[in-house]
C-alpha positions in Angstrom: 2.2 48.4 18.4 5.8 47.6 18.2 8.3 49.9 16.6 8.4 47.6 13.5 4.6 47.8 12.9 3.5 49.9 10.0 0.3 51.9 10.5 -1.8 51.5 7.4 -4.7 53.7 8.4 -5.0 57.1 6.8 -6.1 58.6 10.2 -4.6 57.3 13.4 -7.0 55.8 16.0 -6.8 56.3 19.7 -7.5 53.7 22.3 -10.7 54.2 24.2 -13.0 52.0 26.3 -16.5 53.4 26.0 -19.9 51.7 26.2 -22.0 52.4 23.1 -25.0 51.2 21.1 -25.4 50.1 17.6 -28.8 51.3 16.4 -30.7 50.1 13.4 -34.3 49.2 12.5 -35.6 50.4 15.9 -33.3 48.0 17.7 -30.2 48.6 19.8 -27.2 46.3 20.3 -24.8 47.1 23.1 -21.1 47.2 22.2 -17.8 48.5 23.5 -15.8 51.0 21.4 -12.1 50.0 21.7 -10.5 52.6 19.4 -11.7 55.7 17.7 -10.7 58.2 15.0 -12.4 60.8 12.9 -13.0 58.2 10.2 -13.9 55.1 12.0 -13.7 52.8 15.1 -13.2 49.3 16.3 -16.1 47.9 18.4 -16.5 44.7 20.4 -19.8 42.9 20.5 -20.8 40.5 23.3 -21.9 38.0 20.8 -21.8 37.5 17.0 -24.4 39.8 15.5 -25.2 40.1 11.8 -24.9 43.9 11.2 -26.8 45.7 8.5 -24.9 47.5 5.7 -25.4 50.8 7.5 -26.3 51.7 11.1 -25.8 54.4 13.8 -23.0 54.2 16.4 -24.2 56.0 19.6 -21.9 56.9 22.5 -24.6 58.5 24.7 -22.2 59.7 27.4 -20.3 61.8 24.8 -23.4 62.8 22.8 -21.6 61.0 19.8 -23.8 59.8 17.0 -22.3 58.7 13.6 -23.7 56.7 10.7 -21.3 54.0 9.8 -20.8 50.7 7.9 -18.8 47.6 8.8 -15.5 47.2 7.0 -14.0 44.1 8.6 -14.8 41.6 11.3 -12.7 39.3 13.4 -14.7 37.2 15.8 -16.5 39.6 18.1 -14.5 42.7 17.0 -15.7 44.7 14.0 -14.1 47.7 12.3 -16.5 50.4 11.1 -16.0 53.4 8.9 -18.0 56.6 9.4 -20.0 57.8 6.5 
């Protein structure tokens, strides 16, 4: 971010690069977590996937599991909020 960019998030996010899984209906879709906060994350998907209204984000290496829902999408990147 440049010095002129205004952060609009209530909670700042931190850049990460972690492999994760989106889990729903007994399925798992691989993704990459690009940034993370206590309230949400931005994830990259390898292809466009229609996500359900609610799913689990799992970062197995960190034993991190959160129920979340998509908030925005821009191509293969999706912003999610934790419930």
